[in-house]
Backbone as JSON Lines, residues from 0, in Angstrom:
{"i":0,"aa":"M","n":[12.32,18.63,21.91],"ca":[11.21,18.83,21.0],"c":[11.52,18.11,19.69]}
{"i":1,"aa":"L","n":[10.62,17.28,19.26],"ca":[10.77,16.53,18.02],"c":[10.17,17.32,16.86]}
{"i":2,"aa":"I","n":[10.98,17.57,15.85],"ca":[10.51,18.28,14.67],"c":[10.53,17.3,13.52]}
{"i":3,"aa":"R","n":[9.39,17.08,12.93],"ca":[9.28,16.15,11.8],"c":[9.38,16.93,10.5]}
{"i":4,"aa":"R","n":[10.21,16.42,9.64],"ca":[10.35,17.02,8.32],"c":[9.25,16.47,7.43]}
{"i":5,"aa":"L","n":[8.46,17.33,6.85],"ca":[7.39,16.89,5.97],"c":[7.96,16.64,4.57]}
{"i":6,"aa":"V","n":[7.9,15.39,4.18],"ca":[8.36,14.98,2.87],"c":[7.16,14.44,2.12]}
{"i":7,"aa":"S","n":[6.97,14.9,0.93],"ca":[5.88,14.37,0.12],"c":[6.47,13.28,-0.77]}
{"i":8,"aa":"Y","n":[5.96,12.09,-0.59],"ca":[6.4,10.95,-1.38],"c":[5.66,10.93,-2.71]}
{"i":9,"aa":"Q","n":[6.33,10.47,-3.73],"ca":[5.67,10.27,-5.01],"c":[4.81,9.01,-4.88]}
{"i":10,"aa":"L","n":[3.58,9.08,-5.34],"ca":[2.64,7.97,-5.21],"c":[2.35,7.39,-6.58]}
{"i":11,"aa":"W","n":[2.44,6.07,-6.68],"ca":[2.02,5.38,-7.91],"c":[1.17,4.19,-7.52]}
{"i":12,"aa":"I","n":[0.26,3.85,-8.41],"ca":[-0.69,2.76,-8.16],"c":[-0.67,1.82,-9.35]}
{"i":13,"aa":"E","n":[-0.47,0.54,-9.07],"ca":[-0.5,-0.46,-10.14],"c":[-1.87,-0.44,-10.81]}
{"i":14,"aa":"D","n":[-1.9,-0.72,-12.11],"ca":[-3.16,-0.74,-12.85],"c":[-4.16,-1.72,-12.24]}
{"i":15,"aa":"Q","n":[-3.67,-2.87,-11.81],"ca":[-4.54,-3.87,-11.2],"c":[-5.2,-3.31,-9.94]}
{"i":16,"aa":"A","n":[-4.44,-2.57,-9.14],"ca":[-4.99,-1.98,-7.92],"c":[-6.03,-0.92,-8.25]}
{"i":17,"aa":"K","n":[-5.78,-0.13,-9.3],"ca":[-6.77,0.87,-9.72],"c":[-8.09,0.2,-10.08]}
{"i":18,"aa":"T","n":[-8.0,-0.9,-10.81],"ca":[-9.2,-1.64,-11.21],"c":[-9.92,-2.18,-9.98]}
{"i":19,"aa":"E","n":[-9.16,-2.7,-9.03],"ca":[-9.76,-3.24,-7.8],"c":[-10.49,-2.16,-7.02]}
{"i":20,"aa":"V","n":[-9.9,-0.98,-6.94],"ca":[-10.52,0.13,-6.2],"c":[-11.82,0.56,-6.89]}
{"i":21,"aa":"E","n":[-11.8,0.65,-8.2],"ca":[-13.0,1.09,-8.93],"c":[-14.15,0.11,-8.8]}
{"i":22,"aa":"R","n":[-13.87,-1.13,-8.49],"ca":[-14.94,-2.14,-8.33],"c":[-15.53,-2.17,-6.93]}
{"i":23,"aa":"L","n":[-14.98,-1.42,-6.01],"ca":[-15.46,-1.42,-4.63],"c":[-16.78,-0.67,-4.51]}
{"i":24,"aa":"P","n":[-17.57,-1.0,-3.47],"ca":[-18.77,-0.2,-3.19],"c":[-18.35,1.25,-2.94]}
{"i":25,"aa":"S","n":[-19.2,2.19,-3.29],"ca":[-18.82,3.61,-3.27],"c":[-18.34,4.09,-1.9]}
{"i":26,"aa":"H","n":[-19.01,3.68,-0.81],"ca":[-18.59,4.16,0.51],"c":[-17.19,3.63,0.88]}
{"i":27,"aa":"V","n":[-16.87,2.42,0.45],"ca":[-15.54,1.85,0.71],"c":[-14.52,2.51,-0.22]}
{"i":28,"aa":"R","n":[-14.89,2.69,-1.46],"ca":[-14.0,3.28,-2.46],"c":[-13.52,4.67,-2.0]}
{"i":29,"aa":"Q","n":[-14.43,5.47,-1.45],"ca":[-14.07,6.81,-0.99],"c":[-13.05,6.75,0.14]}
{"i":30,"aa":"R","n":[-13.25,5.82,1.07],"ca":[-12.31,5.68,2.19],"c":[-10.95,5.18,1.73]}
{"i":31,"aa":"I","n":[-10.96,4.25,0.78],"ca":[-9.71,3.72,0.24],"c":[-8.95,4.82,-0.51]}
{"i":32,"aa":"H","n":[-9.67,5.59,-1.34],"ca":[-9.04,6.71,-2.06],"c":[-8.38,7.68,-1.07]}
{"i":33,"aa":"Q","n":[-9.09,8.03,-0.04],"ca":[-8.57,8.97,0.95],"c":[-7.34,8.38,1.65]}
{"i":34,"aa":"A","n":[-7.41,7.11,2.03],"ca":[-6.28,6.46,2.7],"c":[-5.05,6.41,1.8]}
{"i":35,"aa":"I","n":[-5.26,6.09,0.53],"ca":[-4.14,6.01,-0.41],"c":[-3.52,7.39,-0.61]}
{"i":36,"aa":"R","n":[-4.35,8.41,-0.77],"ca":[-3.81,9.78,-0.93],"c":[-3.0,10.21,0.3]}
{"i":37,"aa":"S","n":[-3.44,9.81,1.48],"ca":[-2.73,10.21,2.7],"c":[-1.35,9.56,2.81]}
{"i":38,"aa":"L","n":[-1.12,8.47,2.08],"ca":[0.19,7.81,2.12],"c":[1.29,8.69,1.54]}
{"i":39,"aa":"K","n":[0.93,9.69,0.74],"ca":[1.93,10.6,0.18],"c":[2.65,11.37,1.28]}
{"i":40,"aa":"L","n":[1.93,11.76,2.31],"ca":[2.53,12.52,3.41],"c":[2.92,11.65,4.59]}
{"i":41,"aa":"E","n":[2.22,10.55,4.79],"ca":[2.5,9.67,5.93],"c":[2.46,8.22,5.44]}
{"i":42,"aa":"P","n":[3.6,7.7,4.93],"ca":[3.6,6.35,4.38],"c":[3.53,5.23,5.43]}
{"i":43,"aa":"R","n":[3.67,5.61,6.68],"ca":[3.61,4.61,7.75],"c":[2.61,5.02,8.83]}
{"i":44,"aa":"P","n":[1.33,5.11,8.46],"ca":[0.34,5.5,9.48],"c":[0.27,4.43,10.58]}
{"i":45,"aa":"H","n":[-0.22,4.83,11.74],"ca":[-0.25,3.91,12.88],"c":[-1.13,2.69,12.63]}
{"i":46,"aa":"V","n":[-2.03,2.74,11.7],"ca":[-2.9,1.58,11.41],"c":[-2.29,0.66,10.35]}
{"i":47,"aa":"S","n":[-1.08,0.95,9.9],"ca":[-0.42,0.08,8.93],"c":[0.57,-0.81,9.65]}
{"i":48,"aa":"R","n":[0.93,-1.9,9.0],"ca":[1.87,-2.85,9.57],"c":[2.91,-3.25,8.53]}
{"i":49,"aa":"V","n":[4.12,-3.51,8.99],"ca":[5.17,-4.02,8.12],"c":[4.87,-5.49,7.85]}
{"i":50,"aa":"M","n":[5.1,-5.88,6.61],"ca":[4.92,-7.28,6.23],"c":[6.29,-7.89,5.92]}
{"i":51,"aa":"R","n":[6.43,-9.14,6.23],"ca":[7.66,-9.85,5.9],"c":[7.63,-10.17,4.41]}
{"i":52,"aa":"S","n":[8.66,-9.74,3.7],"ca":[8.72,-9.97,2.26],"c":[9.19,-11.38,1.98]}
{"i":53,"aa":"P","n":[8.46,-12.12,1.13],"ca":[8.86,-13.49,0.8],"c":[10.03,-13.55,-0.18]}
{"i":54,"aa":"I","n":[10.42,-12.41,-0.75],"ca":[11.56,-12.37,-1.66],"c":[12.46,-11.22,-1.25]}
{"i":55,"aa":"A","n":[13.72,-11.3,-1.64],"ca":[14.68,-10.24,-1.31],"c":[14.37,-9.01,-2.16]}
{"i":56,"aa":"I","n":[14.09,-7.92,-1.48],"ca":[13.71,-6.69,-2.17],"c":[14.15,-5.51,-1.31]}
{"i":57,"aa":"D","n":[14.53,-4.42,-1.93],"ca":[15.08,-3.27,-1.21],"c":[14.04,-2.22,-0.83]}
{"i":58,"aa":"V","n":[12.81,-2.63,-0.67],"ca":[11.76,-1.71,-0.25],"c":[11.03,-2.31,0.94]}
{"i":59,"aa":"E","n":[10.32,-1.45,1.65],"ca":[9.54,-1.89,2.8],"c":[8.13,-2.24,2.33]}
{"i":60,"aa":"V","n":[7.69,-3.46,2.64],"ca":[6.36,-3.91,2.26],"c":[5.44,-3.7,3.46]}
{"i":61,"aa":"R","n":[4.29,-3.07,3.21],"ca":[3.35,-2.76,4.29],"c":[1.92,-3.08,3.88]}
{"i":62,"aa":"R","n":[1.07,-3.16,4.87],"ca":[-0.36,-3.3,4.6],"c":[-1.09,-2.28,5.46]}
{"i":63,"aa":"L","n":[-2.13,-1.75,4.91],"ca":[-2.98,-0.77,5.6],"c":[-4.35,-1.4,5.74]}
{"i":64,"aa":"R","n":[-4.85,-1.45,6.95],"ca":[-6.13,-2.09,7.23],"c":[-7.23,-1.04,7.35]}
{"i":65,"aa":"L","n":[-8.31,-1.26,6.58],"ca":[-9.51,-0.43,6.68],"c":[-10.69,-1.39,6.76]}
{"i":66,"aa":"E","n":[-11.12,-1.66,7.99],"ca":[-12.16,-2.64,8.26],"c":[-11.76,-3.98,7.64]}
{"i":67,"aa":"H","n":[-12.55,-4.5,6.67],"ca":[-12.25,-5.8,6.07],"c":[-11.33,-5.68,4.86]}
{"i":68,"aa":"W","n":[-10.88,-4.5,4.55],"ca":[-10.09,-4.28,3.34],"c":[-8.63,-4.06,3.7]}
{"i":69,"aa":"R","n":[-7.74,-4.51,2.8],"ca":[-6.31,-4.34,2.98],"c":[-5.72,-3.67,1.75]}
{"i":70,"aa":"V","n":[-4.92,-2.64,1.97],"ca":[-4.16,-2.0,0.91],"c":[-2.73,-2.51,1.07]}
{"i":71,"aa":"I","n":[-2.23,-3.22,0.08],"ca":[-0.87,-3.75,0.09],"c":[0.0,-2.75,-0.68]}
{"i":72,"aa":"Y","n":[1.05,-2.25,-0.03],"ca":[1.86,-1.23,-0.68],"c":[3.31,-1.33,-0.25]}
{"i":73,"aa":"I","n":[4.16,-0.61,-0.96],"ca":[5.58,-0.57,-0.64],"c":[6.01,0.86,-0.37]}
{"i":74,"aa":"V","n":[7.06,1.01,0.43],"ca":[7.67,2.31,0.67],"c":[9.13,2.19,0.25]}
{"i":75,"aa":"D","n":[9.52,3.03,-0.7],"ca":[10.9,3.08,-1.16],"c":[11.49,4.39,-0.67]}
{"i":76,"aa":"E","n":[12.2,4.32,0.44],"ca":[12.75,5.52,1.07],"c":[13.78,6.19,0.17]}
{"i":77,"aa":"A","n":[14.63,5.4,-0.51],"ca":[15.69,5.96,-1.34],"c":[15.13,6.82,-2.47]}
{"i":78,"aa":"A","n":[14.01,6.39,-3.05],"ca":[13.4,7.13,-4.15],"c":[12.26,8.03,-3.68]}
{"i":79,"aa":"A","n":[11.95,8.0,-2.39],"ca":[10.83,8.77,-1.82],"c":[9.54,8.46,-2.58]}
{"i":80,"aa":"Q","n":[9.26,7.15,-2.71],"ca":[8.06,6.7,-3.42],"c":[7.24,5.75,-2.57]}
{"i":81,"aa":"V","n":[5.94,5.82,-2.78],"ca":[5.0,4.86,-2.22],"c":[4.26,4.25,-3.41]}
{"i":82,"aa":"G","n":[4.22,2.92,-3.44],"ca":[3.55,2.23,-4.54],"c":[2.48,1.3,-4.03]}
{"i":83,"aa":"V","n":[1.26,1.48,-4.51],"ca":[0.14,0.63,-4.11],"c":[0.09,-0.55,-5.08]}
{"i":84,"aa":"L","n":[0.18,-1.76,-4.52],"ca":[0.22,-2.97,-5.33],"c":[-1.15,-3.63,-5.48]}
{"i":85,"aa":"A","n":[-1.95,-3.6,-4.41],"ca":[-3.23,-4.29,-4.46],"c":[-4.17,-3.79,-3.37]}
{"i":86,"aa":"V","n":[-5.45,-4.0,-3.58],"ca":[-6.49,-3.73,-2.57],"c":[-7.34,-4.99,-2.53]}
{"i":87,"aa":"R","n":[-7.4,-5.61,-1.34],"ca":[-8.08,-6.9,-1.24],"c":[-8.98,-6.94,-0.01]}
{"i":88,"aa":"K","n":[-9.98,-7.82,-0.07],"ca":[-10.88,-8.02,1.07],"c":[-10.39,-9.21,1.88]}
{"i":89,"aa":"R","n":[-10.39,-9.04,3.18],"ca":[-9.95,-10.1,4.07],"c":[-11.01,-10.32,5.1]}
{"i":90,"aa":"P","n":[-11.48,-11.54,5.37],"ca":[-11.23,-12.72,4.55],"c":[-11.98,-12.63,3.23]}
{"i":91,"aa":"P","n":[-11.65,-13.36,2.25],"ca":[-10.85,-14.58,2.19],"c":[-9.39,-14.35,1.85]}
{"i":92,"aa":"Y","n":[-8.97,-13.12,1.56],"ca":[-7.6,-12.88,1.13],"c":[-6.62,-13.28,2.22]}
{"i":93,"aa":"D","n":[-5.57,-14.02,1.83],"ca":[-4.59,-14.49,2.81],"c":[-3.13,-14.23,2.39]}
{"i":94,"aa":"Y","n":[-2.92,-13.28,1.48],"ca":[-1.59,-12.83,1.07],"c":[-0.8,-13.87,0.29]}
{"i":95,"aa":"D","n":[-1.45,-14.9,-0.24],"ca":[-0.75,-15.92,-1.02],"c":[-0.11,-15.36,-2.29]}
{"i":96,"aa":"D","n":[-0.67,-14.3,-2.85],"ca":[-0.13,-13.75,-4.09],"c":[0.93,-12.66,-3.86]}
{"i":97,"aa":"L","n":[1.36,-12.48,-2.61],"ca":[2.36,-11.46,-2.31],"c":[3.65,-11.65,-3.11]}
{"i":98,"aa":"P","n":[4.19,-12.87,-3.24],"ca":[5.4,-13.03,-4.06],"c":[5.18,-12.56,-5.51]}
{"i":99,"aa":"D","n":[4.01,-12.83,-6.08],"ca":[3.72,-12.39,-7.45],"c":[3.63,-10.87,-7.53]}
{"i":100,"aa":"L","n":[3.01,-10.24,-6.53],"ca":[2.9,-8.79,-6.52],"c":[4.28,-8.13,-6.46]}
{"i":101,"aa":"L","n":[5.17,-8.72,-5.66],"ca":[6.5,-8.15,-5.48],"c":[7.45,-8.5,-6.62]}
{"i":102,"aa":"A","n":[7.2,-9.61,-7.28],"ca":[8.09,-10.04,-8.37],"c":[8.14,-9.01,-9.49]}
{"i":103,"aa":"G","n":[7.03,-8.34,-9.74],"ca":[7.01,-7.31,-10.78],"c":[7.91,-6.13,-10.47]}
{"i":104,"aa":"L","n":[8.27,-5.95,-9.21],"ca":[9.14,-4.83,-8.82],"c":[10.61,-5.11,-9.11]}
{"i":105,"aa":"Q","n":[10.96,-6.37,-9.25],"ca":[12.36,-6.72,-9.48],"c":[12.75,-6.59,-10.94]}
{"i":106,"aa":"E","n":[11.78,-6.5,-11.82],"ca":[12.08,-6.46,-13.26],"c":[12.59,-5.11,-13.69]}
C-alpha cells in the first residue's frame, strides 16, 4: 500500500506572471488561478511536463498545459517551494525567453 505524505509547498508568483494572469479572459483566468493554487499540494500534476533547463539551476523547471495556455513554473524540493514564472499562450509562445525567466532565480 502506497501512502503519500501530504506536503504543502509554499507558492510564490512573479509579478510579471500576476500581470499576465490578470490580463486573461475571465473564464481562462479562473482556470489558471485554480491550477496555480493546486500546485501547492501537487506540484507535479499528471498534465504537467518537465522542461529541460537551458542554464544550470538547482530546481526542477516544469510547464502546465491548460488548453492553449502554459504556466511555466519551478519546483524547489529543498525549500518546499513552487514558483510561477510566467503564463503564456501557445502558439505563438515557443519558450525562447526561458533563459531570461530562469536567470532571475540565480541572482
